C-alpha positions, 0 to 999 in steps of 0.5 A: 522867222524864229517865232514861226517855229512855234506855229503848226508849220514854220515859215519856210514850209510856206516860202519854199512851196512855190519853188518846190511845186513849180509855181503852185501846180495843184498836184505838187502842192498836194504832194508838198502838203502831204509831205508834212507827215514825214518826220524828215520833211518836218525836220528839214523845214524846221532846220531851214527856218532856224538857219534863216532866222539865225542868219537874219539875226546875225545880219541885224547884229552886224548892222548894229556893230557896223553903225557903231564902228564906222560912219553912218554914211559908210554903214549905209553904203555897206548895208546893201552889200551885207544884205546881198551876201547874206541872202546869196549865202542863205539861198545857196545853203537852202538849195543845197540842204533841200536837195540833200534832205530830199534825196535822204527822204527818197532813199528812206522811202525806197528802203521801206 
């Protein structure tokens, strides 16, 4: 995830697109792709990618600590819950942040 920040378009640009374009509606995909030219949109995609990358790193570090702190059976039992909590938290944040960023982008476009 974090390594994709070095690419022309980070991973979240591609992962969010099917949700934002109603299952890849051609007109909406074209609009989505054109949105990349807007600085606020690029920043949003990079912030999302960074947040997910850091969140996944925290999850991995937590697993390492967990394995050292409790028995392997307990760590294995807690692992799905850890993943579930992290994914729900990141998806909730992504949805909220994406909406706020979209509203800010539309407001900026209307003021021009």
